[in-house]
C-alpha positions as CSV (number, residue, x, y, z in Angstrom):
1,X,-39.7,16.9,-57.1
2,X,-43.3,15.9,-56.0
3,X,-44.1,15.7,-52.3
4,X,-44.9,12.0,-52.6
5,X,-41.5,11.3,-54.3
6,X,-39.7,13.3,-51.6
7,X,-41.3,11.2,-48.9
8,X,-40.3,8.0,-50.6
9,X,-36.7,9.1,-50.9
10,X,-36.6,10.1,-47.3
11,X,-38.0,6.7,-46.1
12,X,-35.4,4.9,-48.3
13,X,-32.6,7.0,-46.8
14,X,-33.7,6.2,-43.3
15,X,-33.9,2.5,-44.0
16,X,-30.4,2.5,-45.6
17,X,-28.9,4.4,-42.6
18,X,-30.6,2.0,-40.1
19,X,-29.3,-1.0,-42.1
20,X,-25.7,0.3,-42.1
21,X,-25.9,1.0,-38.3
22,X,-27.1,-2.5,-37.6
23,X,-24.4,-4.0,-39.7
24,X,-21.6,-2.0,-38.2
25,X,-22.6,-1.5,-34.6
26,X,-22.3,-5.1,-33.5
27,X,-22.4,-6.3,-29.9
28,X,-20.8,-4.5,-27.0
29,X,-17.9,-7.0,-26.9
30,X,-17.6,-7.7,-30.6
31,X,-13.8,-8.3,-30.1
32,X,-12.1,-10.0,-27.2
33,X,-10.7,-7.5,-24.6
34,X,-8.3,-7.9,-21.7
35,X,-8.6,-6.1,-18.3
36,X,-6.5,-2.9,-18.4
37,X,-3.8,-4.4,-16.1
38,X,-2.7,-6.7,-18.9
39,X,-0.5,-4.7,-21.3
40,X,2.9,-5.1,-22.9
41,X,5.7,-5.3,-20.2
42,X,3.3,-6.6,-17.5
43,X,4.7,-8.6,-14.5
44,X,2.7,-11.6,-13.3
45,X,3.1,-13.2,-9.9
46,X,5.3,-16.3,-9.7
47,X,4.6,-19.5,-7.8
48,X,0.8,-19.0,-7.5
49,X,-2.2,-19.4,-9.8
50,X,-2.6,-16.3,-12.0
51,X,-6.1,-15.1,-13.1
52,X,-6.3,-13.6,-16.6
53,X,-9.7,-12.0,-17.4
54,X,-11.5,-9.7,-19.7
55,X,-14.6,-9.4,-21.9
56,X,-15.9,-10.9,-25.1
57,X,-19.2,-11.7,-26.9
58,X,-21.5,-13.6,-24.4
59,X,-21.1,-17.3,-24.9
60,X,-17.8,-16.9,-26.9
61,X,-15.0,-19.2,-26.1
62,X,-11.7,-17.5,-25.3
63,X,-8.3,-19.2,-25.3
64,X,-5.3,-17.8,-23.4
65,X,-1.8,-18.9,-24.1
66,X,1.3,-18.1,-22.1
67,X,4.6,-19.9,-21.3
68,X,3.5,-23.3,-22.7
69,X,0.0,-23.1,-21.0
70,X,-3.3,-22.9,-22.8
71,X,-6.5,-22.3,-20.9
72,X,-10.0,-21.8,-22.3
73,X,-13.1,-20.0,-20.8
74,X,-16.5,-19.1,-22.0
75,X,-17.8,-15.5,-21.7
76,X,-20.9,-15.3,-19.4
77,X,-24.2,-13.5,-20.1
78,X,-22.5,-10.2,-19.4
79,X,-19.6,-10.9,-21.6
80,X,-17.1,-11.5,-18.7
81,X,-14.5,-14.3,-18.9
82,X,-11.7,-15.5,-16.7
83,X,-9.1,-18.2,-16.8
84,X,-6.6,-19.2,-14.1
85,X,-3.1,-20.1,-15.2
86,X,-1.1,-22.7,-13.3
87,X,1.7,-21.3,-11.1
88,X,4.8,-20.4,-12.9
89,X,8.5,-19.8,-11.9
90,X,10.1,-16.4,-12.2
91,X,11.3,-15.7,-15.7
92,X,10.5,-14.4,-19.2
93,X,10.0,-12.5,-21.4
94,X,6.9,-14.3,-22.6
95,X,4.2,-13.6,-25.1
96,X,0.6,-13.6,-23.9
97,X,-2.0,-14.5,-26.5
98,X,-5.7,-14.2,-26.2
99,X,-8.1,-15.4,-29.0
100,X,-11.8,-15.9,-29.7
101,X,-11.8,-15.4,-33.5
102,X,-10.1,-12.0,-33.1
103,X,-6.9,-12.0,-31.1
104,X,-4.6,-10.0,-28.8
105,X,-0.9,-10.5,-28.4
106,X,1.1,-8.9,-25.6
107,X,4.9,-8.9,-25.6
108,X,7.6,-8.8,-23.0
109,X,5.6,-10.4,-20.1
110,X,7.7,-11.3,-17.1
111,X,6.9,-13.5,-14.1
112,X,8.2,-12.4,-10.7
113,X,7.1,-10.6,-7.6
114,X,4.1,-8.3,-7.7
115,X,3.2,-5.8,-4.9
116,X,0.4,-3.3,-4.6
117,X,1.5,0.2,-3.4
118,X,-1.2,2.6,-2.1
119,X,-1.8,5.6,0.0
120,X,-1.7,9.4,-0.2
121,X,1.0,11.9,-1.3
122,X,4.0,10.2,0.3
123,X,3.3,7.1,-1.7
124,X,2.5,9.1,-4.8
125,X,5.7,11.2,-4.4
126,X,7.9,10.6,-7.5
127,X,11.5,9.6,-7.7
128,X,12.2,12.9,-9.5
129,X,11.4,14.8,-6.2
130,X,13.3,12.4,-3.8
131,X,16.8,12.8,-2.5
132,X,19.7,12.6,-5.0
133,X,17.6,12.3,-8.1
134,X,20.4,12.9,-10.6
135,X,22.3,9.9,-9.1
136,X,19.2,7.8,-8.8
137,X,18.3,8.5,-12.4
138,X,21.6,7.5,-13.8
139,X,21.5,4.3,-11.8
140,X,18.0,3.3,-12.8
141,X,18.9,0.6,-15.3
142,X,16.6,-2.1,-14.1
143,X,14.5,-3.4,-17.0
144,X,13.1,-6.1,-14.9
145,X,11.4,-3.6,-12.5
146,X,8.1,-2.3,-13.9
147,X,5.4,-0.1,-12.5
148,X,1.7,0.3,-13.4
149,X,0.4,3.6,-12.2
150,X,-3.4,3.7,-11.8
151,X,-4.9,6.9,-13.2
152,X,-6.9,8.9,-10.6
153,X,-10.6,7.9,-10.8
154,X,-13.1,8.3,-8.0
155,X,-16.4,6.5,-8.4
156,X,-19.6,6.0,-6.5
157,X,-19.9,2.4,-7.4
158,X,-17.2,-0.3,-7.9
159,X,-15.6,-0.2,-11.3
160,X,-14.3,-3.0,-13.5
161,X,-11.8,-0.9,-15.5
162,X,-9.0,1.6,-14.8
163,X,-6.5,3.4,-16.9
164,X,-2.7,2.9,-16.9
165,X,0.0,0.9,-18.5
166,X,3.1,-1.0,-17.4
167,X,6.3,1.0,-17.7
168,X,9.8,-0.5,-17.8
169,X,12.3,1.1,-15.4
170,X,15.0,3.1,-17.1
171,X,16.8,6.5,-16.6
172,X,14.2,8.0,-18.9
173,X,11.1,6.7,-17.0
174,X,12.1,6.3,-13.3
175,X,11.4,10.0,-12.5
176,X,7.7,9.4,-12.7
177,X,7.7,6.2,-10.5
178,X,6.4,6.3,-7.0
179,X,9.6,6.8,-5.0
180,X,8.6,4.7,-2.0
181,X,7.4,1.9,-4.2
182,X,10.4,2.0,-6.5
183,X,13.0,1.9,-3.7
184,X,11.1,-0.9,-2.0
185,X,10.9,-2.8,-5.3
186,X,14.6,-2.2,-6.0
187,X,15.6,-3.8,-2.8
188,X,13.5,-6.9,-3.5
189,X,14.9,-7.1,-7.0
190,X,18.5,-6.9,-5.8
191,X,18.0,-9.5,-3.0
192,X,15.8,-11.9,-4.8
193,X,17.1,-11.6,-8.4
194,X,13.7,-11.9,-9.9
195,X,11.5,-9.4,-11.9
196,X,9.4,-7.1,-9.7
197,X,6.1,-5.5,-10.7
198,X,4.7,-2.6,-8.7
199,X,1.1,-1.4,-9.0
200,X,0.9,2.2,-7.8
201,X,-2.6,3.3,-6.8
202,X,-2.3,6.4,-4.7
203,X,-3.7,10.0,-4.5
204,X,-2.3,12.8,-2.4
205,X,-4.3,14.2,0.6
206,X,-6.8,11.3,0.7
207,X,-8.1,9.7,3.9
208,X,-8.1,6.0,4.5
209,X,-11.9,5.7,4.3
210,X,-11.8,6.6,0.6
211,X,-9.7,3.5,0.0
212,X,-12.1,1.0,1.9
213,X,-15.3,-0.4,0.5
214,X,-18.6,0.7,1.9
215,X,-19.8,-2.8,2.9
216,X,-16.6,-3.3,5.0
217,X,-16.9,0.0,6.8
218,X,-20.6,-0.5,7.5
219,X,-19.9,-3.7,9.5
220,X,-17.9,-1.7,12.1
221,X,-20.3,0.4,14.1
222,X,-17.9,3.2,15.2
223,X,-16.5,3.5,11.6
224,X,-20.0,3.5,10.1
225,X,-21.1,6.3,12.4
226,X,-18.1,8.4,11.3
227,X,-18.5,7.5,7.6
228,X,-22.1,8.7,7.7
229,X,-20.9,12.1,8.7
230,X,-18.3,12.1,5.9
231,X,-20.6,11.2,3.0
232,X,-21.1,14.9,2.1
233,X,-17.4,15.2,1.3
234,X,-16.5,15.6,-2.3
235,X,-14.3,13.1,-4.2
236,X,-11.6,12.0,-3.6
237,X,-12.4,12.4,0.2
238,X,-15.8,10.7,0.0
239,X,-15.8,7.3,1.7
240,X,-15.2,4.3,-0.6
241,X,-14.8,6.4,-3.8
242,X,-11.2,5.5,-4.4
243,X,-11.7,1.9,-3.5
244,X,-14.5,1.9,-6.1
245,X,-12.4,3.6,-8.8
246,X,-8.8,2.6,-8.1
247,X,-8.8,-0.6,-6.1
248,X,-11.8,-2.6,-7.3
249,X,-10.6,-2.7,-10.9
250,X,-7.3,-4.4,-9.8
251,X,-9.1,-7.4,-8.2
252,X,-8.1,-10.3,-8.6
253,X,-4.7,-9.6,-10.2
254,X,-2.3,-12.0,-8.5
255,X,0.1,-10.3,-6.1
256,X,2.4,-11.1,-3.3
257,X,1.3,-8.4,-0.9
258,X,0.7,-4.7,-0.3
259,X,2.5,-1.6,1.0
260,X,0.8,1.4,2.4
261,X,1.9,5.0,3.2
262,X,-1.0,7.1,4.5
263,X,-2.4,8.6,7.7
264,X,-1.4,12.2,7.4
265,X,-4.9,13.2,6.3
266,X,-6.6,11.3,9.0
267,X,-4.3,12.7,11.7
268,X,-5.6,16.2,11.0
269,X,-9.2,15.9,10.0
270,X,-10.7,12.5,10.3
271,X,-11.1,11.0,13.8
272,X,-7.5,9.9,14.4
273,X,-8.6,7.7,17.3
274,X,-10.3,5.4,14.8
275,X,-7.3,4.9,12.6
276,X,-6.2,1.6,13.9
277,X,-9.6,0.2,13.4
278,X,-9.9,1.7,10.0
279,X,-6.5,0.3,8.9
280,X,-7.4,-3.2,10.2
281,X,-10.8,-3.0,8.4
282,X,-9.2,-1.9,5.1
283,X,-6.6,-4.7,5.2
284,X,-9.3,-7.3,5.9
285,X,-11.5,-5.9,3.1
286,X,-8.7,-6.1,0.5
287,X,-7.7,-9.5,1.6
288,X,-11.2,-10.9,1.3
289,X,-11.6,-9.5,-2.2
290,X,-8.4,-10.9,-3.5
291,X,-9.1,-14.3,-2.0
292,X,-5.4,-15.0,-1.5
293,X,-5.6,-15.5,2.3
294,X,-3.8,-13.1,4.6
295,X,-1.3,-11.8,2.1
296,X,1.5,-9.6,3.6
297,X,0.6,-6.0,4.3
298,X,3.3,-3.5,5.4
299,X,2.6,0.1,6.3
300,X,4.8,3.1,7.0
301,X,4.4,4.5,10.5
302,X,4.2,8.3,10.4
303,X,7.6,10.0,10.6
304,X,8.8,12.8,12.9
305,X,7.2,16.1,11.9
306,X,6.5,19.7,13.2
307,X,8.2,21.3,16.2
308,X,10.7,19.3,18.3
309,X,9.2,17.8,21.4
310,X,9.2,20.0,24.5
311,X,7.0,18.1,27.0
312,X,7.5,14.6,28.3
313,X,4.2,13.5,26.6
314,X,2.4,15.4,23.8
315,X,-0.9,13.8,22.7
316,X,-1.8,14.9,19.2
317,X,-3.7,13.5,16.2
318,X,-0.4,12.6,14.6
319,X,0.7,10.6,17.6
320,X,-2.7,8.9,17.9
321,X,-2.6,7.7,14.3
322,X,1.0,6.4,14.9
323,X,-0.4,4.4,17.9
324,X,-3.2,3.0,15.8
325,X,-0.7,1.8,13.3
326,X,1.3,0.0,16.0
327,X,-2.0,-1.6,17.2
328,X,-2.5,-3.2,13.8
329,X,0.7,-5.3,14.3
330,X,-0.9,-6.8,17.4
331,X,-4.3,-7.4,16.0
332,X,-3.9,-8.3,12.3
333,X,-1.9,-11.3,11.2
334,X,1.0,-11.0,8.7
335,X,1.3,-7.3,8.9
336,X,4.5,-5.2,9.2
337,X,5.6,-1.7,9.9
338,X,8.4,0.5,8.7
339,X,9.4,2.9,11.5
340,X,10.5,6.3,10.2
341,X,10.8,8.3,13.4
342,X,14.3,9.5,12.5
343,X,14.0,10.3,8.8
344,X,11.1,12.9,8.6
345,X,11.5,16.6,8.2
346,X,10.2,19.0,10.8
347,X,9.0,21.6,8.3
348,X,7.8,19.4,5.5
349,X,5.1,16.7,5.5
350,X,6.8,15.2,2.4
351,X,10.3,14.0,3.6
352,X,12.6,13.5,0.6
353,X,14.4,10.5,2.0
354,X,12.3,7.9,0.4
355,X,15.2,5.6,-0.1
356,X,15.3,4.6,3.6
357,X,11.5,4.3,3.6
358,X,11.7,1.8,0.8
359,X,14.5,-0.1,2.4
360,X,12.7,-0.4,5.7
361,X,9.5,-1.7,4.0
362,X,11.7,-4.2,2.1
363,X,13.5,-5.3,5.2
364,X,10.2,-6.5,6.7
365,X,9.2,-8.3,3.5
366,X,12.6,-9.9,3.0
367,X,12.6,-11.2,6.6
368,X,9.0,-12.3,7.0
369,X,7.8,-13.0,3.4
370,X,11.0,-14.3,1.8
371,X,12.8,-15.8,4.9
372,X,16.0,-13.8,4.4
373,X,18.4,-13.3,7.3
374,X,17.9,-9.6,7.8
375,X,16.7,-7.5,10.7
376,X,13.0,-6.9,9.9
377,X,12.3,-3.8,11.9
378,X,13.4,-1.3,14.5
379,X,12.8,-2.4,18.1
380,X,9.1,-3.0,19.1
381,X,7.9,-2.9,22.7
382,X,6.6,-6.3,23.8
383,X,6.0,-5.9,27.6
384,X,7.2,-4.5,30.9
385,X,7.9,-5.4,34.5
386,X,7.8,-3.2,37.6
387,X,10.9,-3.6,39.8
388,X,10.5,-1.4,42.9
389,X,10.8,2.2,41.8
390,X,11.8,1.2,38.2
391,X,10.1,-0.2,35.2
392,X,11.9,-2.6,32.9
393,X,10.8,-2.5,29.2
394,X,11.2,-5.4,26.9
395,X,11.7,-5.3,23.1
396,X,12.0,-7.6,20.1
397,X,13.6,-6.9,16.7
398,X,16.8,-5.8,18.4
399,X,19.2,-7.5,16.0
400,X,22.4,-8.1,18.0
401,X,21.1,-5.8,20.7
402,X,19.7,-2.3,21.6
403,X,21.9,0.7,21.4
404,X,21.9,4.5,21.9
405,X,22.1,6.9,19.1
406,X,23.3,10.3,20.3
407,X,24.9,11.4,23.5
408,X,22.5,9.7,25.8
409,X,19.3,7.7,26.0
410,X,16.4,10.1,26.2
411,X,12.8,10.6,25.1
412,X,11.3,8.5,27.9
413,X,8.5,9.7,30.2
414,X,7.3,8.2,33.5
415,X,4.4,8.8,35.9
416,X,2.9,7.3,39.0
417,X,-0.7,6.3,39.6
418,X,-1.3,10.0,40.4
419,X,0.4,13.1,39.1
420,X,1.8,14.3,35.7
421,X,4.2,12.8,33.3
422,X,7.9,13.7,33.9
423,X,11.1,13.1,32.0
424,X,12.6,9.8,32.9
425,X,16.1,8.5,33.2
426,X,16.7,5.5,31.0
427,X,19.4,2.9,30.6
428,X,19.9,-0.1,28.3
429,X,20.3,-3.0,30.8
430,X,20.4,-5.9,28.4
431,X,20.2,-6.8,24.7
432,X,16.4,-6.6,24.8
433,X,15.7,-4.4,27.8
434,X,15.7,-0.7,28.9
435,X,15.2,0.3,32.6
436,X,13.4,3.5,33.3
437,X,13.0,5.5,36.5
438,X,12.9,9.0,38.0
439,X,13.7,10.4,41.4
440,X,10.4,12.3,41.2
441,X,8.4,9.1,41.0
442,X,8.6,6.6,43.9
443,X,5.9,4.3,42.7
444,X,5.9,4.3,38.9
445,X,2.8,3.1,37.0
446,X,3.4,3.9,33.4
447,X,6.1,4.7,30.8
448,X,6.0,6.3,27.4
449,X,8.7,6.8,24.8
450,X,8.9,9.1,21.8
451,X,5.3,10.3,22.5
452,X,5.2,13.5,20.4
453,X,5.0,14.6,16.7
454,X,8.7,15.2,16.5
455,X,10.2,13.3,19.5
456,X,13.7,12.6,20.7
457,X,14.4,9.3,19.0
458,X,17.5,7.8,20.6
459,X,16.8,4.1,21.0
460,X,18.0,1.9,18.0
461,X,19.0,-1.6,17.3
462,X,22.2,-3.0,15.8
463,X,20.9,-2.5,12.3
464,X,20.5,1.3,13.0
465,X,16.8,1.1,12.9
466,X,14.8,3.2,15.4
467,X,12.5,1.9,18.0
468,X,8.8,2.7,17.6
469,X,7.0,5.0,20.1
470,X,5.5,3.0,23.0
471,X,3.2,3.3,25.9
472,X,2.7,0.8,28.8
473,X,-0.6,2.4,29.9
474,X,-3.1,0.7,27.5
């Protein structure tokens, strides 16, 4: 073959390859696509508008059909489209169809209650490692409970996609579900008799600042200062990296509210005195992005852990984070707290009794979100009054009244304006009140209760729910 003919054949081959590439490559969104949260078996939120979104060729019209509704949207210049379905009652199964020339069809779509579950290892902890798994597995025949578990994905910038799929609850699948989220969802399903969808986005050992966006943290000076120091941390401990990778892709999937089980990491390594402010900031951040108003947000207060209490007051990072969690109830509207002071394990940061954690989260939701006649919480301190050499403490969430669990009411400490904390004598003096005193303190100034990592928890309400730790000296 002559050199000239060789060159001509080479040019012809390159032209042919280029032509084939141009014909087959097509645009980035040649076919309509749905956001990853929309898969077979998905649960959509009832009784509120439901956004459905995805990607297509820029300018392409996309039609979404579900449960007798048909909505159309046009993809913008970046190929993004979104429709908003009218609110629907609980029910299903339905088919979800999306078309723009090509089409997608999803099966077994339910409409019910959707909750976002997030946090670190105690939220990620699976049913297979919770108490009584063989019995729980056999009983897990709840096809209308589904869970979407977000794959772990840290990111330096907010992402639009995540990995995961909706899984139907059954004895074969329940072992991999988040235990806290599952037991919470099971209570809702039993009480409300509607489908329940749970979106589990959690990662063990991670701090709260990883789950909050950078713009939100930068607006709070004391948090911004700490965040600047933590930016050298590696994922998943770097600030905002899990918000970017594991929360941002979920917005604006319609949901009823959120549950949160975290704080252990911050108690040990990350400015525990900032935790209340951080939690309030994160809740506000998520609510603003979902644009659903102040949706319900319920967190788990850290359980009893480590060595039993020896001194009347033991200030630690664990205790400080607990106190910050309690502060959020005072400062952030529509928030709740599951008190777990009696169901932790001294030697294990991962208590296996996730059933009661789920039930206590659900109790708050049932009482305050769904208006059911249940006791929402263990007793919460609301105020105090000095009466001579005694201090009278007042509580709400007492059910039919306060009660003692154990041989006697203990775990209270008292002090005067000067001097150290001493153990106090305490007595229930009314359905809502406890009176505290000590022969060592003539002029009491402050009281604390259960103020230690692993305190003596003896004050309960009629629903057998424990009182939260308290301090009068704020």
